[in-house]
C-alpha positions as CSV (number, residue, x, y, z in Angstrom):
1,M,10.0,232.6,81.2
2,H,11.6,229.5,82.3
3,L,11.3,227.1,79.6
4,G,8.6,229.1,77.9
5,D,6.2,228.2,80.7
6,F,3.5,230.9,81.2
7,Y,0.6,230.2,83.1
8,T,-2.5,232.0,83.8
9,P,-2.6,233.5,87.0
10,K,0.6,235.4,85.9
11,A,-0.3,236.0,82.6
12,R,-3.1,237.8,83.8
13,L,-1.3,239.9,86.1
14,L,1.4,240.9,83.6
15,A,-1.5,241.7,80.9
16,D,-2.5,244.5,83.7
17,L,0.7,245.6,83.9
18,V,1.4,246.1,80.2
19,K,-1.9,247.7,79.9
20,K,-1.1,250.5,82.6
21,Y,2.5,251.0,82.3
22,A,3.5,250.1,78.8
23,A,2.4,249.8,75.1
24,N,-0.7,247.1,75.9
25,E,1.3,244.9,74.1
26,I,3.5,242.2,74.8
27,R,5.7,239.4,72.3
28,L,6.9,236.1,72.3
29,T,10.1,235.5,71.2
30,L,11.8,232.2,69.5
31,R,14.1,232.1,72.7
32,Q,10.7,231.6,74.7
33,N,10.7,235.0,76.4
34,I,8.6,238.0,77.0
35,L,9.7,241.2,75.3
36,I,8.0,244.4,76.6
37,R,7.9,247.5,74.4
38,H,7.0,251.5,75.1
39,I,8.1,251.5,79.3
40,R,8.7,255.1,80.0
41,A,12.3,255.5,81.3
42,D,11.0,256.8,85.0
43,L,8.9,253.8,85.2
44,I,11.5,251.2,84.6
45,P,12.5,251.1,88.2
46,F,8.8,250.3,89.3
47,F,8.3,247.9,86.4
48,Y,11.1,245.6,87.1
49,V,9.9,245.7,90.8
50,E,6.6,244.4,89.5
51,L,8.3,241.8,87.6
52,Q,10.5,240.4,90.4
53,K,7.0,239.9,92.2
54,L,6.4,237.9,89.1
55,G,8.9,235.9,88.6
56,F,9.8,237.4,85.4
57,A,12.9,239.5,86.4
58,N,15.8,236.9,86.5
59,A,19.4,237.5,85.0
60,G,19.9,235.5,81.8
61,Y,17.5,236.8,79.4
62,N,18.8,235.1,75.9
63,S,22.1,234.0,77.3
64,T,23.6,230.9,77.2
65,S,21.6,229.8,80.5
66,D,18.4,231.1,78.8
67,I,18.3,227.7,77.1
68,T,15.2,226.6,74.5
69,A,13.7,223.4,74.9
70,C,10.6,221.9,72.9
71,P,7.7,220.1,75.1
72,G,9.6,217.1,74.4
73,T,7.9,214.0,76.3
74,D,6.2,216.2,78.5
75,T,3.4,216.5,76.3
76,C,4.4,215.9,73.0
77,N,3.5,211.9,71.3
78,L,6.6,212.6,68.9
79,G,9.3,213.3,71.7
80,I,11.8,210.6,71.9
81,S,13.4,212.1,75.3
82,S,12.7,214.7,77.9
83,S,13.7,217.8,76.6
84,T,12.4,219.9,79.6
85,G,14.1,217.7,82.3
86,I,17.8,217.5,80.4
87,A,17.2,221.6,80.1
88,V,16.5,221.9,83.8
89,V,19.6,219.9,84.7
90,L,21.9,221.8,82.3
91,E,20.6,225.3,83.7
92,K,21.5,224.2,87.2
93,V,24.9,223.2,85.7
94,L,25.2,226.6,84.2
95,E,24.0,228.8,87.5
96,E,26.1,226.5,90.1
97,E,29.5,225.5,88.1
98,Y,29.6,228.0,85.3
99,P,27.9,231.5,86.8
100,S,30.0,233.6,84.0
101,Y,27.8,232.1,81.4
102,I,24.5,233.8,83.0
103,N,25.4,237.1,81.2
104,N,27.4,235.6,78.1
105,K,25.4,236.0,74.9
106,E,27.8,234.5,72.3
107,I,26.8,230.8,73.0
108,A,23.2,229.3,72.6
109,I,21.9,226.3,73.8
110,K,18.9,224.5,72.3
111,I,17.4,221.2,73.0
112,S,14.9,219.3,70.6
113,G,13.0,216.2,72.1
114,C,13.0,214.5,68.3
115,M,14.1,215.2,64.9
116,N,11.4,217.6,63.9
117,A,13.8,220.4,65.6
118,C,11.0,222.6,67.7
119,G,13.7,223.4,69.8
120,Q,15.9,224.7,66.8
121,H,18.6,222.7,68.3
122,N,20.2,222.2,64.9
123,M,20.7,226.0,64.7
124,A,22.6,225.9,67.8
125,H,25.7,226.6,69.2
126,I,25.5,223.5,71.4
127,G,22.4,221.7,70.2
128,F,21.1,218.2,72.0
129,Q,18.5,216.2,70.2
130,G,16.7,213.7,71.8
131,M,17.0,209.8,70.4
132,S,16.8,206.2,72.0
133,I,19.7,204.0,72.4
134,K,19.4,200.5,72.4
135,V,21.3,198.5,74.4
136,G,20.9,195.0,74.2
137,N,17.5,194.3,74.7
138,L,16.9,197.6,76.1
139,Q,16.5,201.1,75.4
140,A,17.8,204.1,77.2
141,P,16.8,207.9,76.7
142,G,19.6,209.3,74.7
143,L,20.8,212.8,73.1
144,Q,22.6,213.2,69.7
145,V,25.2,216.4,70.5
146,L,25.2,218.9,68.1
147,I,27.4,222.2,67.8
148,G,28.6,224.8,65.3
149,G,25.4,226.3,64.2
150,G,24.1,229.7,64.8
151,I,22.7,233.3,63.5
152,L,25.7,234.9,61.3
153,G,23.7,238.1,60.8
154,D,22.2,240.2,57.3
155,G,20.0,237.2,57.1
156,N,22.4,234.4,56.9
157,G,22.6,231.3,59.1
158,R,24.5,227.8,59.3
159,F,23.0,224.8,60.6
160,S,25.0,222.5,63.4
161,D,27.2,219.7,63.1
162,K,25.9,215.9,64.5
163,L,29.1,215.0,66.4
164,V,28.3,212.1,69.0
165,K,25.1,210.2,70.5
166,I,25.6,209.6,74.1
167,P,22.7,208.5,77.0
168,S,20.6,211.1,78.2
169,K,22.3,211.1,81.7
170,R,25.6,212.4,80.2
171,G,24.4,215.5,79.0
172,P,26.0,217.4,81.7
173,D,28.9,216.0,81.6
174,A,29.0,216.7,77.6
175,L,28.6,220.0,78.8
176,R,31.4,220.3,81.1
177,I,33.5,219.1,78.7
178,L,32.8,221.5,75.8
179,L,32.4,224.7,78.5
180,N,36.1,223.4,80.1
181,D,37.6,223.2,76.7
182,I,36.5,226.7,75.6
183,E,37.6,228.2,78.5
184,A,40.7,226.5,78.2
185,N,41.6,227.0,74.3
186,Q,39.3,229.8,73.2
187,Q,41.3,232.8,71.7
188,Q,40.2,236.4,73.0
189,K,37.8,238.4,71.0
190,E,37.6,234.9,69.1
191,S,33.9,234.2,68.8
192,F,32.5,230.5,69.4
193,L,32.1,230.0,65.9
194,E,35.3,230.7,64.9
195,Y,36.7,228.9,67.6
196,Y,34.5,226.0,66.3
197,D,36.0,226.7,62.9
198,R,39.2,226.7,63.8
199,Q,39.5,223.5,66.3
200,G,37.2,221.5,63.6
201,K,34.6,219.0,64.1
202,T,36.9,216.1,64.3
203,Y,38.3,217.8,67.4
204,F,35.1,218.3,69.1
205,Y,33.9,214.6,68.1
206,N,37.1,213.3,70.0
207,L,36.4,215.2,72.8
208,L,33.2,213.5,73.6
209,K,33.3,210.6,71.9
210,G,34.0,208.8,75.2
211,L,30.5,209.4,76.8
212,S,28.9,207.6,73.9
213,D,30.3,204.0,75.2
214,T,27.4,201.9,76.6
215,T,29.3,199.4,77.7
216,N,29.0,200.7,81.3
217,L,25.6,201.9,81.6
218,L,24.0,201.8,84.8
219,P,20.8,201.4,86.2
220,D,19.6,205.2,86.2
221,D,20.7,205.4,82.7
222,F,17.8,204.1,81.6
223,I,15.5,206.0,83.4
224,D,14.9,209.6,81.6
225,W,15.7,213.1,83.4
226,G,12.2,213.7,85.5
227,Y,10.8,210.4,85.2
228,S,10.9,207.6,87.9
229,E,9.9,204.7,85.8
230,K,12.4,203.0,83.4
231,Y,12.5,204.5,79.6
232,V,10.5,202.9,77.3
233,K,10.3,203.0,73.5
234,A,6.4,202.2,72.5
235,I,3.0,203.9,71.0
236,G,2.3,207.5,72.9
237,V,-0.8,207.6,74.6
238,G,-2.6,210.7,74.4
239,E,-1.6,213.7,74.9
240,C,0.8,212.6,77.3
241,A,3.0,210.3,76.3
242,G,5.6,210.4,79.0
243,V,8.4,208.8,78.2
244,V,6.9,206.9,75.6
245,I,7.1,207.3,71.8
246,D,5.3,207.1,68.7
247,L,7.8,206.6,65.8
248,I,5.3,205.2,63.4
249,A,3.4,208.3,63.7
250,T,6.3,210.6,62.8
251,L,7.4,208.0,60.0
252,L,3.6,208.2,58.3
253,F,3.7,212.0,59.0
254,E,7.1,212.0,56.6
255,S,5.0,209.8,54.0
256,E,2.4,213.0,54.2
257,E,5.0,215.2,53.6
258,K,6.1,213.3,50.8
259,I,3.1,213.0,48.9
260,T,2.8,216.8,49.3
261,N,6.0,217.6,47.6
262,S,5.2,215.6,45.0
263,Q,1.7,217.5,44.3
264,E,3.9,220.3,44.4
265,A,6.1,218.9,41.7
266,F,3.1,217.4,39.8
267,Q,1.8,221.4,39.4
268,E,5.2,222.9,38.5
269,N,5.6,220.3,35.8
270,Q,8.6,218.6,37.6
271,F,7.5,215.0,36.9
272,S,10.5,213.4,37.5
273,D,10.7,215.0,41.0
274,S,7.0,214.1,41.3
275,I,8.0,210.6,40.7
276,Y,10.8,210.4,43.0
277,Y,8.5,212.2,46.0
278,A,5.8,209.5,45.7
279,Y,8.5,206.6,45.6
280,T,10.0,207.7,48.6
281,A,6.3,208.1,50.2
282,I,5.6,204.7,49.4
283,V,8.9,203.1,50.5
284,N,8.5,205.2,54.2
285,T,4.8,204.3,54.5
286,A,5.7,200.5,54.2
287,K,8.6,201.2,56.7
288,A,6.1,202.4,59.2
289,L,4.3,199.4,59.2
290,L,7.4,197.2,59.2
291,I,8.9,199.0,62.3
292,A,5.5,198.5,63.9
293,A,5.6,194.9,63.4
294,G,9.5,194.6,64.8
295,I,10.9,193.6,61.2
296,K,14.3,195.5,60.4
297,T,14.4,198.1,57.9
298,N,17.8,198.4,56.9
299,T,17.7,199.0,53.0
300,Q,14.8,200.1,50.5
301,A,15.0,196.7,48.8
302,G,14.8,194.7,52.2
303,I,11.5,197.0,52.9
304,I,10.1,196.1,49.4
305,S,10.6,192.7,49.9
306,S,9.5,192.5,53.6
307,F,6.5,194.1,53.3
308,Q,5.3,191.9,50.3
309,E,6.2,188.8,52.8
310,Q,4.8,190.0,56.0
311,F,2.0,192.4,54.8
312,V,0.8,191.3,50.8
313,T,1.2,187.4,50.9
314,T,-0.4,187.6,54.1
315,H,-3.2,189.4,52.3
316,K,-3.4,191.8,55.8
317,I,-3.2,194.4,52.9
318,E,-4.8,194.0,50.1
319,L,-3.3,195.4,46.6
320,E,-4.1,194.6,43.1
321,G,-0.8,192.8,42.5
322,S,2.5,192.6,44.2
323,F,4.0,194.8,46.3
324,D,7.0,194.8,44.3
325,D,4.8,195.6,41.0
326,L,3.5,198.9,42.7
327,V,6.9,200.3,43.6
328,Y,9.1,199.5,40.7
329,Q,7.1,200.7,37.6
330,I,9.3,203.4,37.8
331,K,11.8,201.2,36.2
332,N,9.7,200.6,33.2
333,E,8.0,204.0,32.6
334,K,9.6,207.3,31.5
335,P,8.7,210.6,33.7
336,T,5.9,211.9,31.4
337,K,2.7,213.7,33.4
338,I,0.7,211.0,32.9
339,F,2.6,208.1,34.5
340,A,3.4,211.2,36.9
341,A,-0.2,211.6,38.2
342,S,-0.9,207.8,38.1
343,Y,2.1,207.3,40.6
344,L,1.0,210.3,42.9
345,N,-2.2,208.4,42.7
346,D,-0.8,205.1,43.7
347,A,1.1,206.6,46.6
348,K,-1.8,208.4,48.2
349,L,-4.3,205.1,47.8
350,F,-1.6,203.2,49.3
351,Y,-1.0,205.6,52.0
352,S,-4.3,205.4,52.6
353,K,-4.7,202.0,53.1
354,I,-1.8,201.5,55.5
355,D,-3.6,204.8,57.8
356,A,-6.7,202.7,57.9
357,Y,-5.0,199.7,59.1
358,R,-2.7,201.6,61.3
359,K,-6.0,203.2,62.9
360,T,-7.6,199.4,63.5
361,A,-4.5,198.1,64.9
362,V,-4.4,201.0,67.6
363,S,-7.8,201.4,68.5
364,H,-7.1,201.2,71.8
365,V,-4.9,204.2,72.4
366,S,-5.0,208.1,70.8
367,V,-2.6,208.4,68.5
368,S,-2.1,212.2,66.9
369,Y,-0.7,213.2,63.2
370,T,-1.9,215.1,61.0
371,H,-3.8,213.8,58.0
372,L,-4.0,214.6,54.3
373,T,-7.3,214.9,52.2
374,L,-6.5,212.5,49.8
375,P,-8.4,212.7,46.7
376,T,-9.9,209.9,45.1
377,T,-10.3,211.1,41.8
378,P,-7.0,210.6,39.4
379,Y,-4.6,213.6,39.9
380,V,-4.5,214.9,36.3
């Protein structure tokens, strides 16, 4: 299926076909394709013709040209740039300029619209992660290029290496540079990962670093793939965020994860780890609010002092004591069970305050992210 799109009218026709001529079962794959099992050998030609009518018989299954992409800014509030937009363009480049890759299964290309990796970009031979690029007072849609990940077999795999951050409109050029280099220098019977390891990360960084130059951007570079409006970094509205991002929601979601990590560590009597995760949750939560206010958050010490100055001293956020006192308890306490429980509850209560403040501040928009159930009783 192209980009995993599967609409009801075709789905019903396919279901009828599978029910009559296969095993009445389909499987949806991580590569956004459909697997149909147990078709009688003598029915395969007929079945293929019927799939063609539905548009489900294009060449390139699980090949380089079969690009995996998350929905990105089409429907996800966390999307930073358009995954589906760049995927369509890259597939067109492969089809028109590199037709040999339509049946090449040695290289997988995957795209995610943000760091959450729903498109599995961090496990791809060639991956692209949606980002934003600041150019003066403007924001341009960007891509982090990653190379060298993949499935090794026998249950093993490896992550990709991050190389360069480029404007999104240069994504096709990045792909051309990589494929041209592979065709010119890869040895016979050498897999892509073997070639990547032989050349090394620095070699590929040098190949692509020219694309990271932002001193010569054109007006079109500030418009994301598939959109006509200038790219904006702001709060996502409702389900369809367009080219907008709620970075704050992402940071708060990460804080929730850290609180969960802290709870799990506490339950396993790993009190030092629990305290560390709680500390990270507190600082990360404060960072989210500072970023929403447009305040720099370069260091943890800076986050702590800025949050005290901007929110506690001004009584926008009410705490019992200073924010410094809340965070820096860890300097004066040992990692006991009692302190770990107390510090975890402090992290939960602080998150609850910020979550409530955030909801009030953005009550005019719809921002979706997962919420923890935060108990008010001590976690002992």
